[in-house]
C-alpha positions as CSV (number, residue, x, y, z in Angstrom):
1,M,15.1,-20.1,6.4
2,S,14.3,-22.5,3.8
3,C,11.0,-23.0,2.3
4,T,10.3,-26.3,4.1
5,D,11.1,-24.8,7.2
6,W,8.4,-22.3,6.1
7,R,6.1,-25.1,5.6
8,T,6.0,-26.8,8.6
9,R,4.9,-23.4,10.1
10,L,1.8,-23.3,7.7
11,D,-0.8,-24.4,9.5
12,A,0.3,-22.7,13.0
13,Y,0.7,-19.6,10.4
14,V,-2.7,-19.5,8.8
15,D,-4.5,-20.4,12.2
16,T,-2.4,-17.0,13.8
17,E,-1.1,-19.4,16.2
18,L,2.8,-18.4,15.4
19,P,4.6,-15.7,17.8
20,Q,4.1,-12.3,16.8
21,R,7.8,-12.1,15.3
22,E,7.1,-15.1,13.1
23,M,4.0,-14.1,11.4
24,E,5.5,-10.7,10.5
25,E,8.5,-12.6,9.0
26,F,6.2,-15.3,7.1
27,R,4.2,-12.8,5.8
28,A,7.3,-11.0,4.6
29,H,8.2,-14.6,3.2
30,L,4.8,-15.2,1.1
31,A,5.6,-11.5,-0.5
32,H,8.7,-12.9,-2.2
33,C,8.0,-16.7,-3.1
34,T,5.5,-17.9,-4.8
35,E,5.2,-21.6,-4.2
36,C,4.8,-21.1,-0.2
37,A,2.3,-17.9,-1.2
38,A,0.0,-20.5,-3.3
39,A,0.4,-23.2,-0.8
40,T,-0.8,-20.6,1.8
41,L,-3.8,-19.7,-0.3
42,A,-4.7,-23.4,-0.9
43,L,-4.8,-24.0,2.8
44,I,-7.1,-21.2,3.4
45,E,-9.2,-22.1,1.2
46,A,-9.6,-25.7,2.5
47,K,-10.0,-24.7,6.2
48,G,-12.9,-22.3,5.0
49,A,-14.4,-25.2,3.1
50,L,-14.3,-27.0,6.5
51,R,-15.5,-24.2,8.4
52,R,-18.4,-23.8,5.9
53,A,-19.0,-27.3,5.7
54,G,-19.9,-27.7,9.4
55,Q,-22.4,-24.6,9.1
56,R,-23.8,-25.8,6.0
57,Y,-26.8,-28.4,7.2
58,T,-30.4,-27.2,7.9
59,A,-32.8,-29.3,9.9
60,S,-36.1,-29.7,7.4
61,S,-39.6,-28.1,8.5
62,E,-40.7,-31.9,8.4
63,L,-37.9,-33.1,11.0
64,R,-38.6,-30.0,13.2
65,A,-42.0,-30.9,12.7
66,R,-41.4,-34.6,13.8
67,V,-39.2,-33.7,16.8
68,L,-41.5,-31.1,18.2
69,A,-44.3,-34.0,17.6
70,T,-42.8,-36.4,19.8
71,A,-41.4,-33.6,22.3
72,Q,-44.8,-32.4,22.8
73,A,-46.5,-36.7,23.1
74,N,-43.9,-36.9,26.0
75,V,-44.5,-33.7,27.5
76,A,-48.6,-34.9,27.4
77,T,-47.3,-38.7,28.7
78,Q,-45.8,-37.4,31.7
79,S,-48.5,-35.0,32.3
80,S,-51.6,-37.3,31.8
81,P,-54.2,-37.8,34.8
82,K,-53.8,-41.6,34.7
83,L,-50.2,-41.4,36.3
84,K,-50.7,-42.4,40.1
85,P,-51.4,-38.9,41.6
86,A,-48.7,-37.6,44.2
87,P,-48.7,-34.4,46.3
88,Q,-46.7,-31.6,44.4
89,K,-46.0,-28.1,45.8
90,T,-45.1,-27.2,42.4
91,N,-46.2,-28.0,38.4
92,V,-43.1,-29.7,37.7
93,I,-43.0,-31.5,34.4
94,S,-40.5,-34.7,34.0
95,W,-38.6,-33.9,30.8
96,P,-37.3,-37.0,28.9
97,R,-33.7,-37.3,28.6
98,W,-33.5,-37.0,25.4
99,V,-35.2,-33.9,24.9
100,L,-33.1,-32.1,27.5
101,A,-29.8,-33.7,26.0
102,A,-31.3,-32.3,22.4
103,A,-31.9,-28.9,24.7
104,A,-28.4,-28.5,26.0
105,L,-27.4,-29.6,22.2
106,F,-29.4,-26.3,21.1
107,L,-28.0,-23.9,23.7
108,L,-24.6,-24.9,23.0
109,T,-24.8,-24.9,19.4
110,A,-26.4,-21.4,19.6
111,G,-23.8,-20.2,21.9
112,L,-21.1,-21.2,19.3
113,F,-22.6,-19.6,16.7
114,F,-23.2,-16.3,18.3
115,F,-19.3,-16.8,19.5
116,A,-18.4,-17.3,15.8
117,V,-20.6,-14.3,14.6
118,R,-19.2,-11.8,17.0
119,N,-15.9,-12.6,16.3
120,R,-15.9,-13.5,12.5
121,Q,-15.7,-10.1,11.2
122,P,-11.8,-9.6,12.2
123,S,-11.3,-13.1,11.1
124,S,-13.1,-12.1,7.5
125,L,-10.7,-9.1,7.2
126,N,-7.6,-10.8,8.4
127,E,-8.4,-13.3,5.2
128,F,-8.8,-10.7,2.9
129,A,-5.2,-10.0,4.0
130,D,-4.3,-13.3,3.5
131,L,-5.7,-13.2,-0.1
132,H,-3.9,-9.9,-1.0
133,I,-0.3,-10.8,-0.1
134,A,-1.0,-14.2,-1.8
135,T,-2.5,-13.2,-5.0
136,L,0.3,-10.3,-5.3
137,A,2.9,-13.3,-4.4
138,S,1.7,-15.4,-7.1
139,A,3.1,-15.7,-10.7
140,N,-0.3,-14.2,-12.5
141,P,-1.6,-11.8,-9.5
142,V,-4.4,-10.8,-12.6
143,E,-6.0,-12.4,-15.4
144,V,-6.9,-9.4,-17.4
145,V,-4.1,-6.9,-17.3
146,S,-5.0,-3.6,-18.5
147,T,-5.2,0.2,-17.6
148,D,-8.4,0.9,-19.0
149,R,-11.6,0.6,-17.1
150,H,-13.4,-0.2,-19.9
151,T,-11.0,-3.1,-20.9
152,V,-11.6,-4.3,-17.4
153,K,-15.0,-4.1,-16.9
154,P,-16.7,-5.7,-19.2
155,W,-14.0,-8.5,-19.0
156,F,-16.0,-9.3,-16.0
157,Q,-19.2,-10.0,-17.1
158,G,-20.9,-13.6,-17.2
159,R,-17.6,-14.3,-15.0
160,V,-19.0,-12.4,-11.7
161,P,-23.4,-12.3,-10.9
162,F,-23.4,-8.7,-10.8
163,T,-22.2,-5.7,-12.6
164,F,-20.1,-2.6,-11.0
165,D,-18.5,0.5,-12.5
166,L,-15.1,1.6,-12.2
167,P,-13.7,5.4,-11.6
168,E,-12.0,7.3,-13.6
169,L,-8.5,7.7,-12.3
170,Q,-6.8,10.3,-14.7
171,G,-5.6,12.8,-12.4
172,T,-5.5,10.8,-9.0
173,P,-2.5,9.0,-7.6
174,F,-4.0,5.8,-8.7
175,T,-3.3,3.5,-11.2
176,L,-5.4,0.5,-12.7
177,T,-3.0,-2.7,-13.3
178,G,-5.9,-5.4,-13.9
179,G,-8.2,-7.8,-12.2
180,R,-9.3,-11.6,-11.4
181,V,-11.8,-13.5,-10.3
182,T,-11.7,-14.1,-6.8
183,Y,-14.2,-16.3,-4.2
184,F,-14.8,-15.8,-0.5
185,H,-16.9,-18.5,1.3
186,Q,-17.5,-19.8,-2.3
187,E,-18.9,-16.6,-3.7
188,P,-17.4,-15.1,-6.4
189,G,-16.2,-12.1,-6.7
190,A,-13.9,-9.3,-8.4
191,H,-10.4,-8.8,-7.3
192,L,-9.4,-5.6,-8.8
193,I,-5.4,-4.3,-8.2
194,F,-4.5,-0.5,-8.1
195,A,-1.2,0.6,-8.4
196,Y,-0.6,3.7,-5.9
197,Q,3.5,4.7,-6.4
198,K,5.3,1.9,-5.3
199,H,2.5,0.2,-3.5
200,F,-0.4,-1.9,-4.5
201,I,-4.2,-2.2,-3.1
202,S,-6.6,-4.7,-3.8
203,V,-9.9,-3.9,-4.2
204,F,-12.8,-6.9,-3.2
205,I,-15.9,-6.6,-4.7
206,F,-18.8,-8.9,-3.8
207,R,-22.6,-9.4,-3.4
208,D,-23.4,-8.4,0.4
209,T,-24.0,-11.7,1.4
210,P,-24.8,-12.8,5.0
211,E,-21.1,-14.7,5.0
212,L,-19.7,-11.4,4.4
213,A,-21.4,-9.2,6.5
214,I,-18.5,-7.2,7.7
215,R,-19.1,-4.1,9.3
216,Q,-18.6,-0.9,7.7
217,A,-15.2,0.3,8.9
218,S,-11.8,0.7,8.5
219,F,-9.4,-1.9,10.0
220,S,-5.6,-2.0,11.3
221,D,-4.1,-4.6,12.0
222,R,-1.3,-3.9,14.6
223,G,0.6,-7.0,13.9
224,T,1.3,-5.8,10.3
225,S,1.4,-2.7,8.2
226,F,-1.8,-3.4,6.2
227,N,-5.2,-1.4,6.5
228,L,-8.8,-2.9,5.4
229,Q,-11.9,-0.3,4.4
230,S,-15.2,-2.2,4.3
231,W,-18.8,-0.4,3.1
232,K,-21.6,-1.9,1.6
233,Q,-23.2,0.1,-1.4
234,N,-25.8,-0.6,-3.8
235,G,-26.1,-4.5,-2.7
236,L,-22.2,-5.3,-3.2
237,R,-19.7,-5.3,-0.2
238,Y,-16.4,-3.4,-0.9
239,V,-13.0,-4.0,0.6
240,L,-10.3,-2.6,0.0
241,V,-6.9,-3.8,1.6
242,S,-3.0,-2.4,1.3
243,D,-0.3,-1.3,3.1
244,V,-0.5,2.2,2.1
245,S,-1.9,4.8,4.7
246,V,-5.5,4.6,6.1
247,A,-5.9,8.3,4.0
248,T,-4.6,6.7,0.8
249,L,-6.7,4.0,1.2
250,Q,-9.7,5.8,2.3
251,Q,-9.1,8.3,-1.1
252,L,-9.3,5.8,-3.5
253,A,-12.6,4.6,-1.5
254,N,-14.2,7.6,-2.2
255,L,-13.5,7.8,-5.8
256,L,-15.1,3.8,-6.0
257,G,-18.2,5.3,-4.0
258,Q,-18.6,7.6,-6.3
259,H,-18.9,5.4,-9.4
260,S,-21.0,2.7,-7.5
C-alpha cells in the first residue's frame, strides 16, 4: 500500500476507527515512514488543540452573578403575592423556560465532562504511544544527542519549566541516547529516549497538571506490543512507553524514581 493510500486513512487511524488489523499495519508503516509519521503527529496535535479549545472557556464570576440574579428575580416574580391567588395543593414554582434550558445545558455539559474525564486516561496513554512512534520514525528523533546525563540534563534548562535528575546507567542494560522538548496539551516537557538492546524507550516528563491526571499504573495496549508506565513524583508526571516487557519498563522506572 502506498503512502497516498495510508494518508486517506489517517483520520480514521488517529480516531482509532480502523479495524484492529489495519491499526496494527498502520503503526508498522509509521515506524518506517518519516513523512506519514510527521503527518500523523501534526494531525494528533491539531485534534488535541481543537479539543482543548472547546474546554477552555470558563464563565467569569460577573457573568455567573448576573445569571444568578436574573434567575432569582424571575423566581421572585413568579412567586410574588401580587399574582392572582389560586388553590394549590403543592408549593410548585413555575420556572422560566430559559432557566430550564440553561439547567438542561449545564447538566448535559457536566455529563459530557464526566464522561470525558472518566475515559481520558486510556486516551491520554494512547496519545503518548503515538508520540513515541512518530518521534522514533522522524528524521531527527532527538535534539540533543548524548549518552552523558550531565550533558542532556543541562540542555533542558530554560527549555522546560522544571528540573529533573537522571540516574547513573553504568552497569545497567539501559543507554541514554538523547532527548528533545515535546508538548502535551500545550504543556512543554522533556522527552528522553533510552536504548535497551535493539529497542527504544520513551520517557516523558511533565509538570503534574490536571490535564496530565493519569492514574499511577502500568498500561498495556492489547492491540499493539506497547506497554506504558506512569507515576507522579515530586510534582512531576513520568510516562514511559516502549515495546519492551513490563518487567524491563519497571526496571527503568525504578532507576528514574530513585533519582527523582
